[in-house]
Kinemage of the C-alpha trace (Angstrom):
@kinemage 1
@onewidth
@group {chain A} dominant
@subgroup {mainchain}
@vectorlist {calphas} color= white
{ca met a 1} P -61.319 17.101 24.479
{ca asn a 2} L -62.851 20.483 23.964
{ca ser a 3} L -60.524 23.286 23.597
{ca leu a 4} L -62.398 25.459 26.121
{ca val a 5} L -62.103 22.730 28.769
{ca glu a 6} L -58.490 21.648 27.950
{ca lys a 7} L -57.532 25.494 28.243
{ca ile a 8} L -59.350 25.812 31.695
{ca leu a 9} L -57.556 22.581 32.873
{ca glu a 10} L -54.154 23.899 31.589
{ca ala a 11} L -54.857 27.495 33.243
{ca glu a 12} L -55.526 25.542 36.747
{ca asn a 13} L -52.399 23.192 36.118
{ca ile a 14} L -54.419 20.189 36.756
{ca leu a 15} L -53.658 18.178 33.503
{ca leu a 16} L -51.512 15.068 34.158
{ca asn a 17} L -49.578 13.467 31.156
{ca asp a 18} L -51.463 10.026 32.063
{ca glu a 19} L -54.432 9.396 29.736
{ca cys a 20} L -56.975 6.801 29.285
{ca val a 21} L -55.901 3.922 26.677
{ca ile a 22} L -59.443 4.022 24.957
{ca cys a 23} L -60.420 7.857 24.536
{ca asn a 24} L -57.363 9.331 25.157
{ca lys a 25} L -58.273 12.393 27.212
{ca lys a 26} L -55.926 13.114 29.848
{ca phe a 27} L -56.564 12.711 33.626
{ca ile a 28} L -56.942 15.210 36.127
{ca asn a 29} L -55.023 16.018 39.268
{ca ile a 30} L -58.410 15.967 41.424
{ca lys a 31} L -59.668 13.148 43.420
{ca asp a 32} L -63.394 11.901 42.738
{ca lys a 33} L -64.557 12.870 46.245
{ca asp a 34} L -63.305 16.583 45.559
{ca tyr a 35} L -64.601 16.984 41.975
{ca asn a 36} L -67.591 19.007 43.116
{ca glu a 37} L -65.920 21.267 45.207
{ca phe a 38} L -63.626 22.005 42.463
{ca tyr a 39} L -66.117 22.375 39.663
{ca asn a 40} L -67.953 24.771 41.897
{ca lys a 41} L -65.230 26.723 42.323
{ca ile a 42} L -64.145 27.070 38.793
{ca lys a 43} L -67.716 27.358 37.552
{ca asp a 44} L -68.019 30.810 39.014
{ca lys a 45} L -64.160 31.793 38.078
{ca tyr a 46} L -64.762 30.889 34.411
{ca lys a 47} L -68.457 31.642 34.291
{ca leu a 48} L -69.519 28.360 33.024
{ca pro a 49} L -73.169 27.543 32.498
{ca asn a 50} L -74.974 24.823 34.717
{ca his a 51} L -75.199 22.649 31.880
{ca asn a 52} L -71.957 22.582 29.985
{ca ile a 53} L -69.460 20.685 28.091
{ca phe a 54} L -66.970 20.786 31.218
{ca glu a 55} L -68.672 18.222 33.534
{ca asn a 56} L -69.264 15.841 30.719
{ca glu a 57} L -65.366 15.895 29.727
{ca thr a 58} L -64.000 15.881 33.322
{ca thr a 59} L -66.217 14.210 35.764
{ca cys a 60} L -64.866 10.496 34.839
{ca met a 61} L -61.359 11.783 34.473
{ca cys a 62} L -60.358 12.047 38.087
{ca tyr a 63} L -56.985 10.184 38.728
{ca asp a 64} L -58.576 8.273 41.478
{ca ala a 65} L -61.391 6.833 39.658
{ca lys a 66} L -59.398 5.148 36.859
{ca phe a 67} L -58.884 1.274 36.487
{ca glu a 68} L -55.132 0.458 36.353
{ca cys a 69} L -54.505 -3.122 34.904
{ca ser a 70} L -52.259 -4.740 37.377
{ca ile a 71} L -50.620 -6.993 34.341
{ca cys a 72} L -50.105 -4.395 31.500
{ca lys a 73} L -50.345 -1.130 33.541
{ca asn a 74} L -52.618 0.739 31.106
{ca asn a 75} L -55.175 2.988 32.709
{ca val a 76} L -58.837 3.612 31.338
{ca cys a 77} L -61.027 6.160 32.691
{ca cys a 78} L -64.309 5.190 34.323
{ca gly a 79} L -66.479 6.801 31.774
{ca cys a 80} L -65.018 4.153 29.326
{ca ile a 81} L -65.649 1.346 31.696
{ca met a 82} L -68.985 2.372 31.981
{ca asn a 83} L -69.286 2.062 28.333
{ca ile a 84} L -68.099 -1.400 28.171
{ca pro a 85} L -70.602 -4.382 28.185
{ca asp a 86} L -69.661 -7.411 30.636
{ca lys a 87} L -70.577 -10.097 28.307
{ca lys a 88} L -69.982 -13.136 30.576
{ca asn a 89} L -71.345 -11.535 34.085
{ca gly a 90} L -73.771 -8.909 33.212
{ca lys a 91} L -76.191 -10.910 30.839
{ca tyr a 92} L -79.958 -9.996 31.796
{ca ile a 93} L -83.303 -10.045 29.884
{ca cys a 94} L -84.700 -6.760 29.227
{ca lys a 95} L -88.206 -6.579 30.141
{ca tyr a 96} L -89.260 -4.074 27.744
{ca asn a 97} L -88.198 -6.324 24.622
{ca asn a 98} L -87.219 -9.347 25.843
{ca lys a 99} L -83.599 -8.831 24.325
{ca ile a 100} L -80.531 -10.191 25.921
{ca glu a 101} L -78.783 -6.886 27.157
{ca tyr a 102} L -75.745 -6.543 29.237
{ca his a 103} L -74.723 -4.607 32.385
{ca asp a 104} L -71.455 -2.585 31.996
{ca met a 105} L -68.306 -3.900 33.700
{ca glu a 106} L -68.410 -1.351 36.266
{ca tyr a 107} L -72.211 -2.505 37.365
{ca thr a 108} L -70.870 -6.093 37.606
{ca gly a 109} L -67.427 -5.224 39.290
{ca val a 110} L -65.834 -7.407 36.923
{ca ile a 111} L -63.353 -5.348 34.676
{ca thr a 112} L -61.545 -6.952 31.783
{ca cys a 113} L -58.746 -4.988 30.466
{ca pro a 114} L -59.360 -3.878 27.005
{ca met a 115} L -55.687 -4.249 26.474
{ca cys a 116} L -54.437 -7.608 27.643
{ca arg a 117} L -57.916 -9.144 28.482
{ca thr a 118} L -56.937 -9.878 32.125
{ca lys a 119} L -59.725 -10.040 34.598
{ca asp a 120} L -59.645 -7.914 37.526
{ca tyr a 121} L -62.059 -8.485 40.590
{ca lys a 122} L -60.930 -5.585 42.891
{ca leu a 123} L -64.449 -3.630 42.203
{ca leu a 124} L -66.618 -6.648 42.833
{ca tyr a 125} L -64.717 -7.264 46.187
{ca lys a 126} L -65.233 -3.751 47.152
{ca tyr a 127} L -68.724 -4.055 46.250
{ca ile a 128} L -69.183 -7.282 48.118
{ca leu a 129} L -67.361 -5.896 51.208
{ca his a 130} L -69.625 -2.997 51.210
{ca asp a 131} L -72.535 -4.780 51.285
{ca ile a 132} L -71.315 -7.013 54.128
{ca lys a 133} L -70.471 -4.033 56.029
{ca his a 134} L -73.915 -2.506 55.566
{ca tyr a 135} L -75.909 -5.669 56.208
{ca lys a 136} L -73.926 -6.201 59.370
{ca asn a 137} L -74.720 -2.631 60.255
{ca ser a 138} L -78.227 -2.957 59.554
{ca ala a 139} L -81.156 -3.385 62.295
{ca phe a 140} L -83.158 -6.715 61.697
């Protein structure tokens, strides 16, 4: 993690001891839904520029936006989950080069723990329930 970012997080006392098993970044004690409010508060306080390293390093590190494996209890940040292709469920043919490419695990909703290889379908079920709710509430 960038030393300036880490100093700000330490000064704000929001770094957690829990970290991602892939990138080893520590999670922050901010909920995903509260991240923008937190960022706007500290942006002025620390005079951060609009396009900076802070957002890139922390936006995926909210404690409630992580994947926790139900078997091995390891945690993976959503940034790493978005960078792991789902080779079983995410296969598609790219229009531009007619090559097989893969959607990431967050996109497909089927997350395979990178440590113990257990499949987790919670995110997929969440997407399905969201779609059912949206479909049910939509007007025909």
